[in-house]
C-alpha positions as CSV (number, residue, x, y, z in Angstrom):
1,X,0.7,14.2,-40.0
2,X,-1.2,13.9,-36.8
3,X,-0.8,10.4,-35.5
4,X,-3.3,10.8,-32.6
5,X,-6.5,11.9,-34.3
6,X,-8.5,11.1,-31.1
7,X,-6.3,13.3,-28.8
8,X,-8.9,16.1,-28.5
9,X,-11.7,13.7,-27.7
10,X,-9.6,11.7,-25.3
11,X,-8.4,14.8,-23.4
12,X,-11.8,16.6,-23.2
13,X,-13.8,16.4,-20.0
14,X,-17.2,17.5,-18.9
15,X,-15.8,18.3,-15.5
16,X,-12.5,18.7,-13.8
17,X,-12.3,18.3,-10.0
18,X,-9.3,19.7,-8.1
19,X,-8.4,17.6,-5.1
20,X,-9.4,14.1,-4.0
21,X,-10.4,14.9,-0.4
22,X,-13.9,14.6,1.1
23,X,-15.4,17.3,-1.1
24,X,-13.5,16.6,-4.3
25,X,-13.8,12.8,-4.0
26,X,-17.6,13.1,-3.5
27,X,-18.0,15.6,-6.3
28,X,-16.1,13.3,-8.7
29,X,-18.3,10.3,-7.6
30,X,-21.5,12.2,-8.2
31,X,-20.4,13.6,-11.6
32,X,-19.3,10.1,-12.8
33,X,-22.5,8.5,-11.7
34,X,-24.4,11.2,-13.6
35,X,-22.5,10.1,-16.8
36,X,-20.0,13.0,-17.0
37,X,-16.5,12.3,-18.2
38,X,-14.6,13.6,-15.1
39,X,-10.9,14.3,-14.5
40,X,-9.6,14.4,-10.9
41,X,-6.3,16.3,-10.4
42,X,-4.4,15.7,-7.2
43,X,-1.0,17.1,-6.2
44,X,-0.4,15.0,-3.1
45,X,1.2,11.7,-2.2
46,X,-0.7,8.5,-1.9
47,X,-1.1,7.7,1.8
48,X,-1.1,3.9,2.0
49,X,-3.0,2.2,4.8
50,X,-0.8,1.5,7.8
51,X,2.6,2.4,6.1
52,X,1.4,5.9,5.3
53,X,1.0,6.6,9.0
54,X,4.5,6.2,10.3
55,X,3.7,7.4,13.8
56,X,0.2,5.9,14.2
57,X,1.3,3.0,16.4
58,X,3.8,4.9,18.5
59,X,3.2,6.1,22.0
60,X,4.2,9.7,22.9
61,X,7.2,8.5,24.9
62,X,8.5,6.7,21.8
63,X,8.7,10.0,19.9
64,X,11.5,12.6,20.4
65,X,10.4,15.3,22.9
66,X,7.4,13.1,23.8
67,X,5.9,14.0,20.4
68,X,6.2,17.8,20.6
69,X,8.0,19.8,18.0
70,X,10.4,22.4,19.2
71,X,9.5,26.1,19.2
72,X,12.6,26.7,17.1
73,X,11.4,24.2,14.4
74,X,7.9,25.7,14.4
75,X,9.2,29.3,14.1
76,X,11.5,28.3,11.3
77,X,9.3,26.0,9.2
78,X,5.7,26.5,10.3
79,X,5.4,30.1,11.5
80,X,1.8,30.5,10.4
81,X,0.4,26.9,10.7
82,X,1.9,26.5,14.2
83,X,-0.3,29.2,15.5
84,X,-3.1,26.7,15.5
85,X,-1.2,23.9,17.3
86,X,-1.7,21.3,14.5
87,X,2.0,21.3,13.5
88,X,3.2,21.2,17.1
89,X,2.8,17.4,17.1
90,X,5.7,15.4,15.7
91,X,3.2,12.5,15.4
92,X,1.3,14.2,12.6
93,X,3.6,16.9,11.2
94,X,4.4,14.7,8.2
95,X,1.0,15.6,6.8
96,X,1.7,19.3,6.7
97,X,3.8,21.3,4.2
98,X,6.3,23.7,5.5
99,X,5.2,27.4,5.3
100,X,8.7,28.2,4.1
101,X,8.3,26.0,1.1
102,X,4.7,27.0,0.4
103,X,4.3,30.6,1.5
104,X,1.3,32.8,1.4
105,X,0.8,36.5,2.2
106,X,-1.6,37.7,4.8
107,X,-3.3,41.1,5.0
108,X,-5.2,39.9,8.0
109,X,-4.4,36.7,9.9
110,X,-5.5,33.7,8.0
111,X,-4.7,30.2,9.4
112,X,-4.5,27.9,6.4
113,X,-3.7,24.3,7.2
114,X,-2.0,22.8,4.2
115,X,-1.1,19.2,3.5
116,X,-0.9,17.6,0.1
117,X,-2.0,14.0,0.0
118,X,-4.6,11.9,-1.8
119,X,-7.6,12.1,0.5
120,X,-7.0,15.8,1.4
121,X,-7.2,17.3,4.9
122,X,-9.6,14.6,6.2
123,X,-6.4,12.5,6.8
124,X,-5.1,15.3,9.0
125,X,-8.3,15.1,11.0
126,X,-8.1,11.4,11.5
127,X,-10.6,10.8,8.6
128,X,-13.3,12.5,10.6
129,X,-15.6,15.3,9.4
130,X,-18.7,16.0,11.4
131,X,-22.2,17.3,10.4
132,X,-22.5,20.9,11.2
133,X,-25.5,22.1,13.2
134,X,-27.8,25.0,12.8
135,X,-25.7,26.9,15.4
136,X,-22.6,26.5,13.2
137,X,-24.3,28.2,10.3
138,X,-25.6,31.0,12.4
139,X,-22.5,31.8,14.5
140,X,-21.0,34.5,12.4
141,X,-24.3,36.5,12.3
142,X,-25.0,36.0,16.0
143,X,-21.4,36.9,17.0
144,X,-21.2,39.8,14.5
145,X,-17.9,38.3,13.1
146,X,-16.9,37.4,9.6
147,X,-19.5,37.0,6.8
148,X,-22.9,35.4,7.4
149,X,-23.4,32.1,5.7
150,X,-25.7,32.4,2.6
151,X,-27.4,29.1,3.5
152,X,-28.6,27.4,6.7
153,X,-28.5,23.9,8.1
154,X,-31.9,23.1,6.6
155,X,-30.6,23.7,3.1
156,X,-28.0,20.9,3.6
157,X,-29.7,18.5,5.9
158,X,-30.9,16.2,3.1
159,X,-27.4,16.1,1.6
160,X,-26.0,15.1,4.9
161,X,-28.6,12.3,5.0
162,X,-27.6,11.2,1.5
163,X,-23.9,11.1,2.2
164,X,-24.3,9.3,5.6
165,X,-26.6,6.7,4.0
166,X,-24.0,6.0,1.3
167,X,-21.1,5.8,3.8
168,X,-23.1,3.5,6.1
169,X,-23.0,6.0,9.0
170,X,-26.7,5.7,9.8
171,X,-26.6,1.9,9.7
172,X,-23.6,2.0,12.1
173,X,-25.4,4.3,14.5
174,X,-28.5,2.1,14.5
175,X,-26.5,-1.0,15.1
176,X,-24.7,0.7,18.0
177,X,-27.8,2.3,19.5
178,X,-26.3,5.8,19.3
179,X,-29.3,7.4,17.6
């Protein structure tokens, strides 16, 4: 006898969003507001305000080696991620996973910064993610590197406006005379 006759309905979703970072969180918000039953899957830890940032209030001289990780530690645990310099800071390395525990294969060099926490990589960037310019969308084509973007700034400008309005960014800029 099936005791949970509603199981299929309760566990069926219109959309499944992987990750709760800037993109995933926004996608889930939009989908829910459009009336879709949405499931958000996150593999990371919950970063609590203040306590989730154990080094935020420390000065460099309060950290071992003035906040720098050793070359030996980077070579051993972060051989790929340390190429970018992000994991060389002891003040923020707790946001990154170790390459040795989460390996990936490269055919060509590929710097993939990986940290698993609710809120995604934006926490690694100090919760800052800036609007790209037309130049950012055209750089690959102009420089003859990588693959050209299939869209341009003008294709996303209204979405930037929409998100910034929701987040209060435009209002903040107007109040602080930065526009």
